[in-house]
KENUVEX-235851 format. One record per residue (C-alpha): x, y, z; residue number from 1. Coordinates in steps of 0.02 Angstrom, whole numbers, plus 50000, padded with zeros to 5 digits. Example, Ala and Ser with C-alpha at 12.3 -4.5 7.8 and 13.67 -1.06 7.14 Angstrom:
<nodes>
- px, py, pz, seq
- 50615, 49775, 50390, 1
- 50684, 49947, 50357, 2
</nodes>
This chain:
<nodes>
- px, py, pz, seq
- 49989, 50002, 50003, 1
- 50054, 50147, 49960, 2
- 50130, 50284, 50102, 3
- 49964, 50359, 50190, 4
- 49914, 50531, 50116, 5
- 49938, 50605, 50304, 6
- 50103, 50567, 50332, 7
- 50134, 50637, 50144, 8
- 50031, 50811, 50223, 9
- 50103, 50807, 50397, 10
- 50305, 50786, 50331, 11
- 50412, 50930, 50395, 12
- 50527, 51033, 50287, 13
- 50676, 50969, 50387, 14
- 50608, 50787, 50358, 15
- 50573, 50804, 50178, 16
- 50758, 50858, 50174, 17
- 50824, 50695, 50264, 18
- 50730, 50607, 50145, 19
- 50790, 50698, 49972, 20
- 50985, 50669, 50068, 21
- 50969, 50476, 50076, 22
- 50910, 50497, 49890, 23
- 51060, 50560, 49851, 24
- 51168, 50471, 49955, 25
- 51088, 50282, 49923, 26
- 51173, 50307, 49763, 27
- 51326, 50266, 49842, 28
- 51280, 50201, 50003, 29
- 51160, 50046, 50042, 30
- 51157, 50121, 50214, 31
- 51199, 50289, 50237, 32
- 51332, 50348, 50377, 33
- 51251, 50426, 50524, 34
- 51385, 50542, 50509, 35
- 51372, 50570, 50311, 36
- 51201, 50592, 50343, 37
- 51226, 50735, 50486, 38
- 51354, 50836, 50373, 39
- 51230, 50804, 50217, 40
- 51084, 50891, 50304, 41
- 51174, 51014, 50425, 42
- 51057, 50972, 50563, 43
- 51128, 50942, 50736, 44
- 51124, 50775, 50821, 45
- 50964, 50812, 50930, 46
- 50870, 50867, 50782, 47
- 50937, 50731, 50659, 48
- 50880, 50610, 50795, 49
- 50715, 50674, 50820, 50
- 50677, 50669, 50632, 51
- 50752, 50505, 50596, 52
- 50633, 50442, 50743, 53
- 50480, 50519, 50654, 54
- 50524, 50443, 50481, 55
- 50559, 50282, 50546, 56
- 50401, 50276, 50635, 57
- 50304, 50312, 50487, 58
- 50415, 50176, 50383, 59
- 50477, 50277, 50260, 60
- 50672, 50241, 50343, 61
- 50746, 50104, 50415, 62
- 50909, 50074, 50499, 63
- 51035, 49960, 50522, 64
- 51176, 49944, 50673, 65
- 51300, 49837, 50595, 66
- 51421, 49881, 50558, 67
- 51386, 50045, 50584, 68
- 51249, 50144, 50600, 69
- 51165, 50174, 50444, 70
- 50999, 50227, 50362, 71
- 50902, 50184, 50207, 72
- 50750, 50257, 50110, 73
- 50622, 50145, 50072, 74
- 50463, 50131, 49971, 75
- 50346, 50234, 50089, 76
- 50478, 50355, 50097, 77
- 50522, 50346, 49899, 78
- 50334, 50378, 49886, 79
- 50321, 50542, 49977, 80
- 50446, 50612, 49888, 81
- 50374, 50556, 49729, 82
- 50192, 50622, 49795, 83
- 50267, 50784, 49863, 84
- 50335, 50841, 49704, 85
- 50176, 50778, 49591, 86
- 50087, 50884, 49699, 87
- 50193, 51048, 49698, 88
- 50169, 51015, 49505, 89
- 49996, 51032, 49515, 90
- 49984, 50856, 49437, 91
- 49887, 50790, 49594, 92
- 49786, 50847, 49711, 93
- 49732, 50704, 49833, 94
- 49764, 50516, 49830, 95
- 49618, 50398, 49820, 96
- 49589, 50214, 49862, 97
- 49710, 50046, 49805, 98
- 49632, 49985, 49662, 99
- 49751, 49854, 49612, 100
- 49914, 49764, 49648, 101
- 50028, 49688, 49536, 102
- 50187, 49586, 49537, 103
- 50299, 49740, 49515, 104
- 50180, 49881, 49552, 105
- 50014, 49950, 49655, 106
- 49881, 50069, 49569, 107
- 49802, 50204, 49662, 108
- 49658, 50315, 49594, 109
- 49699, 50496, 49625, 110
- 49625, 50642, 49581, 111
- 49699, 50792, 49485, 112
- 49622, 50912, 49355, 113
- 49516, 50761, 49317, 114
- 49521, 50562, 49383, 115
- 49698, 50480, 49351, 116
- 49772, 50349, 49374, 117
- 49941, 50332, 49507, 118
- 50052, 50172, 49473, 119
- 50190, 50153, 49604, 120
- 50318, 50019, 49514, 121
- 50377, 49911, 49678, 122
- 50539, 49794, 49594, 123
- 50577, 49690, 49730, 124
- 50705, 49562, 49778, 125
- 50636, 49409, 49708, 126
- 50610, 49533, 49527, 127
- 50763, 49614, 49541, 128
- 50895, 49485, 49475, 129
- 50772, 49433, 49329, 130
- 50755, 49620, 49279, 131
- 50918, 49640, 49297, 132
- 50947, 49496, 49167, 133
- 50806, 49521, 49044, 134
- 50756, 49721, 49031, 135
- 50858, 49840, 48925, 136
- 50830, 49974, 49053, 137
- 50904, 49894, 49214, 138
- 51098, 49939, 49256, 139
- 51197, 49795, 49223, 140
- 51326, 49812, 49378, 141
- 51355, 49923, 49499, 142
- 51249, 49970, 49662, 143
- 51065, 49988, 49605, 144
- 50953, 49987, 49761, 145
- 50761, 49941, 49731, 146
- 50716, 50094, 49737, 147
- 50795, 50155, 49589, 148
- 50770, 49995, 49505, 149
- 50589, 50037, 49509, 150
- 50642, 50222, 49469, 151
- 50703, 50130, 49299, 152
- 50545, 50017, 49281, 153
- 50432, 50171, 49292, 154
- 50535, 50277, 49178, 155
- 50541, 50118, 49031, 156
- 50346, 50122, 49048, 157
- 50317, 50292, 49026, 158
- 50448, 50305, 48878, 159
- 50334, 50157, 48808, 160
- 50155, 50249, 48829, 161
- 50235, 50424, 48757, 162
- 50282, 50319, 48584, 163
- 50118, 50220, 48585, 164
- 49988, 50340, 48630, 165
- 49893, 50394, 48540, 166
- 49915, 50264, 48394, 167
- 49901, 50117, 48518, 168
- 49767, 50102, 48628, 169
- 49850, 50132, 48789, 170
- 49826, 50245, 48942, 171
- 49885, 50420, 48913, 172
- 50039, 50448, 49004, 173
- 50015, 50627, 49101, 174
- 50157, 50633, 49225, 175
- 50305, 50545, 49305, 176
- 50426, 50573, 49456, 177
- 50546, 50453, 49511, 178
- 50447, 50275, 49526, 179
- 50268, 50335, 49494, 180
- 50186, 50350, 49319, 181
- 50017, 50477, 49317, 182
- 49892, 50413, 49179, 183
- 49733, 50432, 49131, 184
- 49589, 50322, 49201, 185
- 49535, 50187, 49089, 186
- 49366, 50156, 49102, 187
- 49353, 49974, 49116, 188
- 49409, 49808, 49181, 189
- 49541, 49675, 49172, 190
- 49494, 49569, 49027, 191
- 49499, 49419, 49124, 192
- 49357, 49472, 49227, 193
- 49244, 49529, 49077, 194
- 49110, 49419, 49010, 195
- 49115, 49480, 48824, 196
- 48995, 49468, 48695, 197
- 49098, 49471, 48540, 198
- 49233, 49402, 48588, 199
- 49308, 49369, 48423, 200
- 49306, 49570, 48383, 201
- 49409, 49580, 48550, 202
- 49539, 49458, 48492, 203
- 49555, 49564, 48329, 204
- 49558, 49729, 48416, 205
- 49705, 49651, 48543, 206
- 49819, 49587, 48376, 207
- 49777, 49739, 48291, 208
- 49839, 49857, 48431, 209
- 49997, 49736, 48454, 210
- 50021, 49757, 48256, 211
- 50015, 49930, 48273, 212
- 50146, 49931, 48429, 213
- 50286, 49821, 48312, 214
- 50247, 49936, 48165, 215
- 50299, 50070, 48305, 216
- 50466, 49984, 48337, 217
- 50378, 49908, 48505, 218
- 50345, 49724, 48572, 219
- 50254, 49731, 48745, 220
- 50351, 49574, 48834, 221
- 50223, 49540, 48965, 222
- 50041, 49523, 48866, 223
- 49914, 49421, 48929, 224
- 49732, 49444, 48992, 225
- 49783, 49503, 49150, 226
- 49867, 49660, 49055, 227
- 49708, 49728, 48951, 228
- 49554, 49821, 49004, 229
- 49394, 49827, 48935, 230
- 49253, 49949, 48936, 231
- 49068, 49923, 48930, 232
- 49074, 49944, 48764, 233
- 49217, 49797, 48732, 234
- 49340, 49929, 48665, 235
- 49525, 49849, 48742, 236
- 49679, 49930, 48802, 237
- 49850, 49873, 48818, 238
- 49922, 49915, 49016, 239
- 50077, 49873, 49106, 240
- 50233, 49899, 48977, 241
- 50390, 49919, 49093, 242
- 50429, 49745, 49011, 243
- 50418, 49814, 48841, 244
- 50573, 49788, 48718, 245
- 50608, 49857, 48551, 246
- 50592, 49748, 48392, 247
- 50777, 49769, 48358, 248
- 50814, 49683, 48556, 249
- 50883, 49506, 48529, 250
- 50730, 49411, 48625, 251
- 50616, 49531, 48532, 252
- 50550, 49396, 48404, 253
- 50530, 49260, 48555, 254
- 50448, 49376, 48671, 255
- 50316, 49439, 48538, 256
- 50276, 49257, 48504, 257
- 50262, 49218, 48689, 258
- 50129, 49360, 48700, 259
- 50025, 49304, 48526, 260
- 50023, 49151, 48611, 261
- 49963, 49206, 48791, 262
- 49811, 49296, 48704, 263
- 49760, 49148, 48583, 264
- 49766, 49030, 48719, 265
- 49637, 49144, 48843, 266
- 49545, 49165, 48678, 267
- 49520, 48997, 48651, 268
- 49523, 48920, 48812, 269
- 49389, 49046, 48871, 270
- 49268, 49063, 48728, 271
- 49329, 48916, 48614, 272
- 49392, 49029, 48476, 273
- 49536, 48950, 48363, 274
- 49643, 49056, 48300, 275
- 49825, 48992, 48199, 276
- 49962, 49051, 48283, 277
- 50052, 49072, 48116, 278
- 49917, 49179, 48049, 279
- 49903, 49292, 48197, 280
- 50099, 49309, 48193, 281
- 50102, 49353, 48007, 282
- 49950, 49473, 48057, 283
- 50061, 49562, 48178, 284
- 50236, 49568, 48073, 285
- 50152, 49592, 47908, 286
</nodes>
């Protein structure tokens, strides 16, 4: 669950300074030494101790005593920095309810100029090594805490949405800060929860969007019934793009084949639709 909105509203300017200092210093340290943090913030020992205590109580910062007193920014703190920035920009005004939890993300409603979606990327311990090996946006070497891996993931998705919209039916990308993507609200449900009246037309629509993305040089890379949305008119949108690759990527053909196979197998399993894989692939890449 993203950080509670009241925590963000009640953050003191000194606490924001500590979070920003930790964000900066964690590019060099897994656990930022207390003395380094004190030097970076300019706070007295008592002030820093008090503010760190509040941040730890809000689960924005964690501490480690071995081999030295060290502190690290965690996702609640990173959420707070992103939400603070998005609020100051005027992108969002209020945080709504949690509406979805995925393998590597949490999705909330929010209010900006109108209803919007906030996607908080959460590249965690189990998915981190997989992400490092398989995804072009992940650094291959060096120190990369999970919060920064999530930043890379969010930036990758935002880049894809910018390239695809409006040619491909994807959410409108509105803003990006750190690991949070702000996008338009899609009025529908996941394909897996929908009961389609005309499944053949929806399947055709999905394949056409995969084709248009391919023509733009992009392969989704993780397409399934869980990241296609359908509204009451059975219009579809393709969502969840952090694992996309360019069509020139060495794994692009395999990923495209898997995307198409996942969709065809779902429609066959649920609706009994037989659609030859070779025909679908040819349609996409022609």
